[in-house]
C-alpha positions in Angstrom: -90.8 -73.9 74.7 -92.4 -70.5 74.7 -89.9 -69.3 77.3 -87.0 -70.3 75.2 -88.4 -68.6 72.1 -89.0 -65.4 74.1 -85.4 -65.4 75.5 -83.9 -65.9 71.9 -85.8 -63.0 70.5 -84.6 -60.6 73.2 -81.0 -61.8 72.5 -81.4 -60.9 68.9 -82.8 -57.5 69.8 -79.9 -56.7 72.1 -77.4 -57.8 69.4 -79.1 -55.6 66.8 -79.2 -52.6 69.2 -75.5 -53.1 70.0 -74.4 -53.2 66.3 -76.4 -50.0 65.6 -74.7 -48.3 68.4 -71.2 -49.2 67.2 -72.1 -48.0 63.7 -73.5 -44.6 65.1 -70.3 -44.1 67.2 -68.2 -44.8 64.1 -70.1 -42.3 62.0 -69.9 -39.8 64.8 -66.1 -40.1 64.8 -65.8 -39.8 61.1 -68.0 -36.7 61.1 -65.9 -35.1 63.8 -62.7 -35.9 61.8 -64.1 -34.3 58.5 -65.3 -31.3 60.5 -61.8 -30.9 62.0 -60.1 -31.2 58.7 -62.4 -28.6 57.1 -61.9 -26.2 59.9 -58.1 -26.6 59.8 -58.1 -26.1 55.9 -60.2 -23.1 56.3 -57.9 -21.7 59.0 -54.8 -22.4 56.9 -56.5 -20.7 53.9 -57.2 -17.7 56.0 -53.6 -17.4 57.2 -52.0 -18.0 53.7 -52.1 -15.0 51.2 -53.6 -15.7 47.8 -50.8 -15.9 45.1 -51.5 -14.2 41.7 -51.6 -16.5 38.6 -49.2 -16.2 35.7 -49.8 -13.2 33.4 -50.6 -14.0 29.7 -47.5 -14.0 27.4 -47.3 -10.9 25.3 -47.8 -11.4 21.5 -44.7 -12.0 19.4 -43.5 -8.9 17.5 -42.7 -9.3 13.8 -41.4 -7.0 11.1 -43.0 -8.0 7.9 -42.2 -6.7 4.4 -44.6 -6.1 1.4 -44.5 -8.3 -1.6 -43.7 -6.5 -4.8 -44.9 -8.4 -8.0 -43.0 -7.8 -11.2 -43.8 -9.0 -14.7 -40.3 -9.9 -15.9 -37.3 -11.6 -14.6 -33.8 -10.4 -15.4 -31.0 -12.8 -14.5 -27.3 -12.9 -15.0 -26.2 -16.3 -16.3 -22.6 -17.5 -16.1 -21.0 -19.9 -18.5 -17.6 -21.4 -17.9 -14.9 -21.5 -20.8 -11.2 -21.1 -21.3 -8.7 -18.6 -22.8 -6.8 -19.6 -25.8 -4.4 -18.0 -28.2 -5.7 -16.8 -31.5 -3.6 -19.5 -33.2 -1.8 -22.5 -31.8 0.4 -24.9 -33.8 2.5 -28.0 -33.0 5.7 -27.5 -35.1 7.5 -30.6 -36.5 9.1 -32.0 -39.6 7.5 -33.6 -42.6 10.2 -36.3 -42.8 11.6 -38.2 -39.9 15.2 -38.1 -38.8 17.6 -37.4 -36.0 17.3 -33.9 -34.5 20.6 -32.1 -34.6 19.6 -28.9 -32.9 16.6 -27.4 -30.9 17.3 -23.7 -30.4 14.2 -22.6 -28.3 12.8 -23.2 -24.9 9.5 -22.6 -23.2 8.5 -19.0 -22.9 10.8 -17.9 -25.7 9.4 -15.2 -27.9 10.1 -16.0 -31.6 9.7 -13.9 -34.8 7.9 -15.2 -37.9 10.1 -17.5 -40.0 12.5 -18.2 -37.2 14.3 -21.6 -37.2 13.5 -23.5 -33.9 15.0 -26.9 -34.8 17.2 -28.7 -37.5 17.5 -32.4 -38.6 20.8 -34.1 -39.4 21.2 -33.7 -43.2 24.4 -35.5 -43.9 22.7 -38.2 -45.8 20.9 -35.7 -47.9 24.0 -33.8 -48.6 25.8 -37.0 -49.7 22.9 -37.8 -52.0 23.1 -34.3 -53.5 26.8 -34.6 -54.1 26.1 -37.9 -55.9 23.5 -36.4 -58.2 25.7 -33.4 -58.9 28.6 -35.7 -60.1 26.2 -37.8 -62.1 24.9 -34.6 -63.7 28.4 -33.5 -64.6 29.0 -36.9 -66.3 25.8 -36.5 -68.3 26.8 -33.0 -69.2 29.9 -34.3 -70.7 28.2 -37.1 -72.6 25.6 -34.6 -73.9 28.4 -32.3 -75.1 30.0 -35.1 -77.0 26.6 -36.2 -78.5 25.9 -32.6 -79.6 29.3 -32.4 -81.4 28.9 -35.9 -82.9 25.4 -34.9 -84.2 26.8 -31.6 -85.7 29.5 -33.6 -87.6 27.1 -36.2 -88.8 24.7 -33.7 -90.2 27.7 -32.0 -92.0 28.6 -35.3 -93.5 25.0 -36.0 -94.4 24.9 -32.8 -96.5 28.0 -34.0 -98.4 26.4 -37.4 -98.9 29.0 -39.4 -96.9 26.5 -40.8 -94.3 23.0 -42.0 -94.2 20.0 -40.3 -92.6 19.8 -43.2 -90.2 23.2 -42.3 -88.7 22.2 -38.7 -88.1 18.9 -39.8 -86.5 20.9 -42.0 -84.0 23.1 -39.2 -83.0 20.4 -36.7 -82.6 18.2 -39.1 -80.5 21.2 -39.9 -78.4 21.7 -36.2 -77.7 17.9 -35.9 -76.7 18.3 -39.0 -74.3 21.2 -37.3 -72.6 19.5 -34.0 -72.2 16.4 -35.8 -70.6 18.9 -37.5 -68.2 20.4 -34.1 -67.4 16.9 -32.7 -66.6 16.1 -35.8 -64.4 19.4 -35.2 -62.5 18.4 -31.5 -62.1 15.0 -32.5 -60.7 16.7 -34.9 -58.3 19.0 -32.1 -57.0 16.1 -29.7 -56.7 14.3 -32.4 -54.7 17.2 -32.9 -52.4 17.4 -29.1 -51.8 13.7 -29.0 -51.0 14.2 -31.9 -48.4 17.2 -30.0 -46.9 15.1 -26.9 -46.6 12.4 -29.0 -44.8 14.9 -30.2 -42.4 14.4 -26.9 -40.6 11.3 -26.2 -38.5 10.2 -22.6 -39.1 7.7 -20.6 -37.2 4.6 -19.6 -39.3 3.9 -16.5 -37.3 5.2 -14.5 -34.4 4.4 -16.1 -31.0 5.6 -17.7 -27.7 6.9 -21.2 -27.4 4.5 -22.9 -25.0 6.1 -26.3 -24.9 9.4 -27.9 -26.0 8.6 -31.6 -26.6 11.9 -33.0 -28.0 15.6 -32.4 -27.5 18.7 -32.7 -29.8 19.6 -36.3 -30.4 16.1 -37.6 -30.4 14.8 -39.5 -33.5 11.7 -37.7 -34.7 9.0 -39.5 -36.9 7.3 -37.7 -39.8 4.9 -35.1 -38.3 6.1 -35.6 -34.7 5.7 -32.3 -32.7 8.9 -30.7 -31.6 7.4 -27.6 -29.9 4.1 -25.9 -29.4 3.8 -22.3 -30.5 1.1 -19.8 -29.5 0.4 -16.7 -31.5 1.3 -13.4 -29.8 -1.5 -10.8 -29.5 -5.0 -10.6 -28.0 -6.3 -13.8 -26.5 -9.6 -15.4 -27.4 -12.2 -16.9 -25.0 -14.0 -20.0 -26.1 -17.3 -20.9 -24.2 -20.2 -23.1 -24.8 -23.6 -21.3 -24.1 -27.3 -22.0 -24.3 -28.4 -22.0 -28.0 -31.5 -19.9 -27.1 -29.3 -17.2 -25.4 -26.7 -17.4 -28.3 -29.5 -16.3 -30.7 -29.8 -13.1 -29.0 -26.1 -12.2 -29.3 -24.8 -9.8 -32.1 -21.2 -9.9 -33.5 -19.2 -7.2 -31.8 -21.5 -7.3 -28.6 -19.5 -6.3 -25.5 -19.4 -8.6 -22.5 -17.6 -9.1 -19.3 -15.4 -12.1 -18.5 -14.6 -12.9 -14.9 -11.3 -14.6 -14.1 -9.0 -14.6 -11.2 -11.4 -12.2 -9.3 -11.3 -9.5 -11.9 -13.3 -8.6 -15.0 -12.1 -8.5 -18.6 -13.8 -6.5 -21.4 -14.3 -8.7 -24.5 -16.4 -8.6 -27.7 -18.2 -11.4 -29.6 -16.1 -12.5 -32.6 -18.2 -15.3 -33.9 -20.6 -18.1 -33.1 -20.2 -21.8 -34.1 -22.7 -22.7 -37.0 -23.5 -26.0 -35.4 -24.4 -27.4 -31.9 -22.1 -29.5 -30.0 -23.1 -33.2 -30.3 -22.5 -34.1 -26.7 -23.7 -31.1 -24.8 -26.2 -29.6 -27.4 -24.7 -26.2 -26.7 -23.3 -23.6 -29.1 -19.6 -22.4 -29.1 -19.0 -18.7 -28.9 -15.8 -17.0 -29.4 -14.9 -13.7 -27.7 -11.8 -11.5 -28.4 -10.3 -9.9 -25.3 -9.7 -6.3 -25.6 -6.1 -5.6 -26.7 -5.5 -3.3 -23.7 -6.7 -5.9 -21.3 -4.1 -8.3 -19.7 -5.4 -11.8 -20.4 -4.4 -14.7 -18.3 -2.3 -17.6 -19.7 -3.7 -19.8 -22.4 -6.0 -22.5 -21.1 -7.0 -20.6 -18.0 -10.7 -20.8 -17.2 -13.1 -17.9 -16.8 -16.8 -17.1 -16.8 -18.7 -15.0 -19.3 -21.6 -13.0 -17.8 -24.6 -12.8 -20.0 -28.0 -11.1 -19.2 -31.3 -12.8 -20.0 -34.7 -11.3 -19.5 -37.8 -13.6 -19.2 -41.5 -12.6 -19.3 -42.7 -14.1 -16.1 -44.7 -12.8 -13.1 -43.3 -13.3 -9.5 -41.7 -11.7 -6.6 -38.1 -11.8 -5.0 -38.1 -13.0 -1.4 -35.0 -13.8 0.9 -34.2 -17.5 1.3 -34.8 -17.1 5.0 -38.5 -16.4 4.2 -39.0 -19.9 2.8 -40.7 -22.5 4.9 -40.6 -26.1 3.9 -44.1 -27.4 3.4 -45.6 -30.9 3.1 -44.4 -33.3 0.3 -41.4 -31.2 -0.8 -43.5 -28.0 -1.3 -42.4 -24.6 -0.2 -44.3 -21.9 1.5 -44.0 -18.4 3.1 -45.6 -17.0 6.2 -48.2 -14.2 5.5 -49.3 -11.7 8.1 -53.0 -11.0 7.7 -53.7 -7.8 9.4 -56.5 -7.5 12.0 -57.0 -4.5 14.3 -54.7 -2.6 16.7 -51.6 -3.4 14.7 -52.2 -7.1 15.2 -52.1 -9.8 12.5 -52.8 -13.5 12.1 -50.1 -15.8 10.6 -51.1 -17.8 7.6 -49.1 -19.8 5.0 -49.1 -19.4 1.2 -47.7 -21.9 -1.3 -44.9 -20.7 -3.5 -42.9 -22.1 -6.5 -39.1 -21.2 -6.8 -38.3 -20.1 -10.3 -34.8 -18.9 -9.8 -32.2 -18.6 -7.2 -29.7 -15.8 -6.9 -27.3 -15.7 -4.0 -29.3 -15.3 -0.7 -32.8 -14.6 -2.5 -35.2 -16.4 -4.6 -37.7 -15.4 -7.3 -41.0 -17.2 -6.5 -44.7 -17.2 -7.7 -47.5 -18.6 -5.8 -51.1 -17.9 -4.3 -50.1 -14.7 -2.5 -51.3 -11.3 -3.7 -49.4 -8.1 -4.6 -48.7 -6.0 -1.4 -49.3 -8.9 1.0 -47.1 -8.8 4.2 -44.7 -11.7 4.6 -42.1 -12.6 7.1 -38.7 -12.2 5.7 -37.0 -14.1 8.5 -37.5 -15.6 11.9 -40.1 -18.0 10.8 -39.2 -20.4 13.6 -40.7 -18.0 16.1 -44.2 -18.2 15.0 -46.7 -20.8 13.8 -49.7 -20.6 11.5 -52.8 -19.2 13.2 -50.8 -17.3 15.9 -51.6 -13.6 16.5 -48.6 -11.4 16.3 -48.0 -7.7 16.8 -46.8 -5.8 13.6 -43.9 -3.4 13.8 -41.8 -1.7 11.2 -43.9 -3.0 8.4 -42.4 -2.1 5.0 
């Protein structure tokens, strides 16, 4: 039993020594491989030239401008209105009837009192002839009554007739004279109706529209033609009531229409506000020597308004959209060696005029801001200043 135990112990020792030998050989090979790799990397490093790293980017160059604060804002406001004739009237007839003649067309220049249209007056003429015949009959009856009354008064003086008979003849004469006066009034009324069967121009002007032709049946007051008064045009425009209060009668303004300016003067202001727009109507007379556009043409009156408010003008390209709908501008805070750091300042837009805006904000007078190219820099970036104004 002792011999078997001794043999078993030696077998375990030999196995342990053999395992340690294999581990040692494995570690030796690994060490040799690592050493060979290190030697090869060193050799390659010695043979390969060292490449230089990228150079740092130069700072962005910007050309800032100085903010100039002002204490008042002067703006030119534009209000759209239309040109119109000094007077405009739709000509028609007081009584209806068939139109016999229309003697004007659009664009015709007519004098004051000119006849532009006539109604068919044959019925009126027939009625006048009837009244004239009736008057002649009444006139004959009145002459007979006058003679009869004279004879009766003569007989009364001789005592051959009573006073009752004289009163009857005198009152009959008075009745016929009243009938004659009624006939005269009827004839005069017919003459007036005949005269009103002609449409006359109340002033010198230009026919703007011809609405009915000969043969048409016109109702009472139906317009036949539209007449515009000749002479200087008038410009009607609704303006801000607060601005209207600053205007003076006779004040000269400029009206833009068709790419040209016309000189005009304030004629009058409406005494009340428009119920719908809450604006005030102003009427401007165009200068007589100016060639005004056709009636109902549109134009713009230019009015200057000054407000007491502190701010500065900046180009629209300088505005940077901030968070939650706010607006900012980029400020260059100078450092040293013509360098500056970009920062943001909040602004409030007060007025827009073409490609610039009047703003106020947290910036100071004289601060440098970027008028454009805001996409090239970001807040906190260091930039190089050049051409600062």
